[in-house]
C-alpha positions in Angstrom: 69.1 112.2 -2.3 68.2 115.3 -4.3 66.8 115.5 -7.8 68.0 118.2 -10.2 64.8 120.2 -9.5 65.6 120.2 -5.8 69.1 121.5 -6.6 67.6 124.6 -8.3 69.6 124.3 -11.4 67.4 126.5 -13.5 64.9 128.3 -11.3 65.2 131.7 -9.7 66.3 130.6 -6.3 70.0 130.8 -7.3 71.9 132.8 -9.9 74.2 130.0 -11.1 75.6 126.7 -10.0 78.9 124.9 -9.9 79.3 121.1 -9.3 82.4 119.5 -7.9 83.4 115.9 -7.5 83.8 114.8 -3.9 86.7 112.5 -4.7 88.4 115.0 -7.0 88.3 117.7 -4.3 87.6 121.1 -6.0 87.8 120.1 -9.7 84.7 121.0 -11.7 82.4 118.4 -13.0 79.7 120.7 -14.4 78.7 124.4 -14.3 76.1 126.4 -16.1 76.5 129.2 -18.6 75.4 131.7 -15.9 78.4 130.9 -13.8 80.7 131.5 -16.7 78.9 134.8 -17.5 79.0 135.8 -13.9 82.7 135.3 -13.4 83.8 136.3 -17.0 85.9 133.1 -17.5 85.6 131.1 -20.7 85.5 127.3 -20.4 87.7 126.9 -23.5 90.4 129.4 -22.8 90.5 129.9 -19.1 91.6 126.8 -17.0 90.8 128.7 -13.8 87.1 128.0 -14.2 87.8 124.3 -13.6 89.1 124.9 -10.1 86.8 126.8 -7.8 89.7 127.6 -5.3 91.3 129.6 -8.1 88.3 131.9 -8.2 87.5 132.3 -4.5 89.2 135.1 -2.7 92.2 133.8 -0.6 90.8 135.2 2.6 87.6 133.2 2.1 89.1 129.9 1.1 89.1 128.5 4.6 85.4 129.3 5.0 84.7 127.4 1.8 86.9 124.4 2.7 85.4 124.2 6.2 81.8 124.2 4.8 82.7 121.7 2.2 84.4 119.3 4.5 81.5 119.3 7.0 79.1 118.0 4.3 78.0 114.4 4.5 74.9 112.3 4.2 73.9 113.3 7.7 74.7 117.0 7.1 73.8 117.6 3.5 73.6 121.4 3.5 76.0 124.2 4.4 76.0 127.9 3.5 78.6 130.7 3.6 79.2 134.1 2.1 82.2 134.3 -0.3 84.0 136.7 -2.5 84.7 135.5 -6.1 87.4 137.0 -8.1 86.2 137.8 -11.6 88.5 137.5 -14.6 88.9 141.3 -14.7 90.1 141.3 -11.1 87.0 142.8 -9.5 85.2 141.1 -6.7 81.6 139.8 -6.7 79.9 139.0 -3.4 77.9 135.8 -3.3 76.2 133.4 -0.9 77.3 129.9 -1.6 74.8 127.1 -0.7 76.7 123.8 -0.7 74.6 120.7 -1.1 75.8 117.2 -0.8 74.2 115.1 -3.5 74.3 111.4 -4.6 73.1 110.6 -8.1 71.0 107.5 -9.0 74.1 105.6 -9.8 75.6 106.4 -6.4 77.9 109.1 -7.6 78.8 111.6 -4.9 79.1 115.2 -5.8 78.7 118.7 -4.3 76.5 121.3 -5.8 77.4 125.0 -5.1 74.4 127.1 -5.8 75.4 130.8 -5.8 73.1 133.7 -5.0 74.7 137.0 -6.0 74.7 139.7 -3.2 76.3 142.3 -5.5 79.3 143.3 -7.5 79.0 147.1 -7.0 81.5 149.3 -5.2 79.0 149.4 -2.3 79.9 145.9 -1.0 83.6 146.5 -1.6 83.5 149.8 0.3 81.6 148.1 3.2 84.2 145.4 3.4 87.1 147.8 3.3 85.4 150.1 5.9 85.0 147.3 8.3 88.4 145.9 7.7 90.1 149.2 8.2 88.1 150.3 11.2 90.1 151.1 14.4 87.4 149.4 16.4 87.3 145.6 16.6 84.6 144.2 14.3 83.5 140.6 14.1 80.4 138.6 13.0 79.2 135.3 14.2 76.1 133.0 14.1 74.5 131.3 17.1 76.2 128.0 16.3 79.7 129.4 15.6 82.5 128.7 18.0 84.6 131.5 16.3 83.6 134.5 14.3 83.2 133.8 10.6 84.2 137.4 9.8 86.7 139.6 11.6 88.7 142.7 10.7 92.4 143.5 11.1 91.9 145.1 14.5 90.5 141.8 15.7 93.6 140.0 14.5 95.8 142.6 16.1 93.9 142.1 19.4 94.6 138.3 19.6 98.0 138.5 17.8 97.1 135.8 15.3 97.1 135.8 11.5 94.2 134.6 9.4 96.2 131.6 8.3 97.0 130.6 11.8 93.4 130.9 12.9 92.4 128.6 10.0 95.0 126.0 10.9 94.4 126.0 14.7 90.6 125.9 14.6 90.3 128.3 17.5 87.2 128.9 19.6 86.2 131.7 22.0 87.4 129.8 25.0 90.9 129.6 23.6 91.6 133.3 24.1 88.8 134.5 26.4 89.1 134.4 30.2 87.0 131.5 31.5 85.4 133.8 34.1 84.2 136.1 31.4 82.7 133.6 29.0 79.4 133.5 30.8 79.2 137.4 30.7 79.9 137.2 26.9 77.2 134.6 26.3 74.7 136.4 28.5 75.2 139.6 26.5 74.6 137.7 23.2 71.4 136.1 24.6 70.2 139.6 25.7 70.8 140.9 22.3 69.0 137.9 20.7 65.9 138.4 22.9 65.6 142.2 22.7 66.9 143.0 19.2 68.8 145.8 20.9 72.5 146.4 21.6 73.9 144.6 24.6 77.4 145.0 26.0 79.9 143.4 28.3 83.6 143.7 29.2 85.8 140.7 28.9 89.5 139.8 29.3 91.3 138.4 26.2 94.6 136.6 26.3 96.5 137.0 23.0 99.0 134.6 21.5 101.9 136.2 23.5 100.0 135.6 26.8 99.2 139.3 27.2 95.9 140.0 29.0 93.8 142.7 27.4 90.5 144.2 28.4 87.9 144.6 25.7 84.5 146.4 25.9 82.1 144.7 23.5 78.7 145.6 22.1 76.4 143.2 20.2 73.5 143.6 17.9 71.4 140.9 16.1 71.5 141.5 12.3 69.8 140.0 9.3 71.7 139.2 6.1 70.3 140.0 2.6 68.9 136.5 2.3 67.2 136.5 5.7 69.8 134.7 7.8 70.4 136.0 11.3 73.8 136.7 12.7 75.4 138.9 15.4 77.6 141.9 14.7 80.1 142.6 17.4 82.0 145.8 17.9 84.7 146.1 20.5 87.3 148.5 21.9 90.6 147.6 23.5 90.3 149.4 26.9 93.4 147.8 28.5 95.1 151.2 29.1 92.0 152.6 30.6 91.5 149.5 32.7 95.1 149.6 34.0 94.6 153.2 35.1 91.4 152.3 36.8 93.0 149.3 38.6 96.0 151.5 39.6 93.6 154.1 40.9 91.7 151.5 42.9 94.9 150.2 44.4 96.0 153.7 45.4 92.5 154.4 46.8 92.6 151.2 48.9 96.1 152.2 50.1 94.9 155.7 51.0 91.8 154.4 52.8 94.1 152.0 54.7 96.4 154.9 55.7 93.6 157.3 56.7 91.7 154.7 58.6 94.7 154.4 60.9 95.4 158.1 61.4 95.0 159.7 64.8 93.0 162.5 63.3 89.5 162.4 62.0 88.9 162.1 58.2 85.7 163.0 56.5 84.7 162.9 52.9 82.2 165.7 52.3 80.0 166.3 49.3 79.8 169.9 48.2 76.7 171.8 49.2 76.1 175.5 49.6 75.0 175.4 53.2 76.2 172.1 54.7 78.3 169.0 54.1 77.1 165.4 54.0 79.1 162.4 55.3 80.4 160.0 52.7 83.0 158.1 54.7 84.5 158.5 58.2 87.5 156.8 59.8 88.1 155.5 63.3 89.7 158.8 64.3 86.4 160.7 63.7 84.4 158.5 66.0 87.1 158.7 68.6 87.4 162.5 68.4 83.7 163.4 68.3 82.4 160.6 70.4 80.0 159.1 67.9 79.6 155.4 67.0 79.5 153.8 63.5 75.8 153.0 64.2 75.1 156.8 64.4 76.4 157.4 60.9 73.1 157.0 59.1 71.4 159.4 61.5 73.6 162.4 60.7 75.0 161.5 57.3 73.1 164.3 55.5 74.0 167.2 57.9 77.2 166.1 59.5 78.8 169.6 59.3 75.9 171.2 61.1 76.1 168.6 63.8 79.8 168.7 64.6 80.7 172.3 63.9 79.8 175.1 66.3 76.9 177.2 64.8 78.9 180.4 65.0 81.7 178.9 63.0 79.8 176.8 60.6 79.6 179.2 57.7 83.3 180.0 57.9 84.1 176.2 58.0 82.1 175.5 54.8 83.7 178.4 53.0 87.1 177.3 54.2 87.0 173.7 53.0 85.7 174.8 49.5 88.2 177.7 49.2 90.1 177.6 45.9 93.8 177.2 45.9 95.9 175.6 48.6 94.7 177.6 51.6 91.9 175.2 52.7 92.9 175.3 56.4 91.4 176.9 59.5 90.6 176.6 63.2 87.1 176.5 64.5 85.0 175.3 67.4 83.4 171.9 67.2 80.8 170.1 69.3 81.2 166.5 70.5 78.4 163.9 70.9 78.3 164.8 74.6 77.8 168.5 73.8 81.3 169.5 74.8 82.9 172.4 72.8 86.4 171.7 71.5 88.8 173.5 69.2 89.9 171.7 66.0 92.2 172.6 63.1 91.1 171.4 59.7 92.4 171.2 56.1 90.8 169.7 53.0 91.5 168.6 49.5 89.3 167.5 46.6 88.9 163.8 45.8 86.5 161.2 44.4 84.6 158.8 46.6 82.3 156.3 44.9 82.4 158.4 41.7 81.2 161.4 43.7 83.4 164.6 43.7 83.9 165.7 47.3 86.2 167.1 49.9 88.3 165.0 52.2 88.9 166.9 55.5 91.3 166.1 58.3 90.6 167.3 61.9 93.1 167.7 64.7 92.1 168.4 68.3 93.9 171.7 69.2 91.9 172.4 72.3 94.9 172.3 74.6 96.9 174.5 72.3 94.0 177.0 72.0 93.7 177.1 75.8 97.4 177.8 76.1 97.2 180.5 73.5 94.3 182.1 75.3 96.2 182.0 78.6 99.2 183.6 76.9 97.0 186.3 75.5 95.5 187.0 78.9 98.9 187.2 80.5 100.1 189.6 77.8 97.2 191.9 78.4 97.8 191.9 82.2 101.5 192.7 81.7 100.7 195.4 79.2 98.2 197.0 81.6 100.7 196.8 84.5 103.5 198.3 82.4 101.3 201.1 81.2 100.3 202.1 84.8 104.0 202.5 85.8 105.1 204.5 82.8 103.9 207.6 81.1 105.2 206.4 77.8 104.9 202.8 77.0 105.0 201.0 73.6 105.7 197.6 72.1 108.5 197.7 69.4 108.8 195.2 66.6 112.4 195.5 65.4 111.8 193.2 62.4 108.8 195.0 61.1 110.0 198.5 62.3 106.7 199.2 64.0 105.7 200.8 67.4 102.5 199.8 69.0 101.1 202.1 71.8 98.4 201.2 74.3 94.9 202.4 73.5 94.7 204.8 76.4 98.1 206.4 75.5 97.1 206.8 71.9 93.8 208.4 73.0 95.5 210.7 75.5 98.2 212.0 73.1 96.1 211.7 69.9 98.5 209.2 68.4 97.8 206.1 66.2 98.0 202.8 68.0 100.5 201.5 65.4 103.3 203.6 63.8 104.7 201.8 60.8 107.9 202.2 58.7 110.0 203.7 61.5 113.4 205.0 60.2 116.1 202.4 60.4 118.4 205.0 61.9 116.4 205.1 65.1 117.2 201.4 65.7 120.8 201.5 64.3 121.9 204.6 66.3 120.4 203.3 69.5 117.8 206.0 69.9 115.2 203.3 70.4 115.9 200.5 72.8 
């Protein structure tokens, strides 16, 4: 199939080669002096050099075996990045090009042509940095069904060990929610087309059947030998997503409650001079006489429309007042132009990611009319009593005050209200 020249034994396209017998698994048939020099093993004194699996880093063995087992006459070439353990214990990073070869006498063998990526601390530090990152890091090629590289945070996410992953031959669909696979693939395609970061949020089911939310970002990268792959970085946002879902449920519950209240509820965005409508419930339309179709017409100046002009400024200041005293009573105007009295209170909330004020209104027109009638009656009685007595005052026994009519205070040059009256006056019966 391939001649020795095709296999690059002695040219510069590879740094060394290692030939294994297909039938004898990983046992060495032949290797060049450069391989011995690269790894530091001696062919006469070090038996490890005759078994490639003794030299490959344990975490990379499955990648090597998988690439080797996929070779055939129909698929004569595979490539993977490996770490080789040198005799002195240090690591060397290589790209291993595996080539299925049949000699002229029909002898099947596999040639491993190695290209050295580096043996400096730089590669080791890169590997350790990615492995120890709190973020989930993984690498994959377009044809991969599962990442060919992943760090410890990735393993923690899916609750599998490296050995279990190798044995089970997992794919993305084994742990990713089927509804999210399309989002995942779309993000990869977007990154592939634009050479920029793309992102998506997916649900992952770990080995213990726990569902986790993961926010992923992808970027197309190029290896040192020009091969393209995707780097994925993810964050487990399950706690954040749970809080978000709980908040959404509570908001739906709140909306359901407020929509069925007998009072009117408005969400108002803060503005210095007026409030805009974000959401209104059925009680609002019933109280003020507007229809839902009218909402768009007055959404930007709702407060100016429903609050009496003389009370508008006080209303705006009232709902935005700091502390818990965001209550008040003001005059309002209905769609028919009728003036009514309403009590209101407000609290801060979030609507559609907009900070705003939720206000409740109650129609207190009847109460206000009764209050006005009582005040009128009190004035009449006060005037009648004053005309039939030279000395008339209203005494508040709790506050220890005496309140004189205006004409009496003016006549006798007395204050209308005398405060802090001596307790003895009340106790001794001098004032009754």
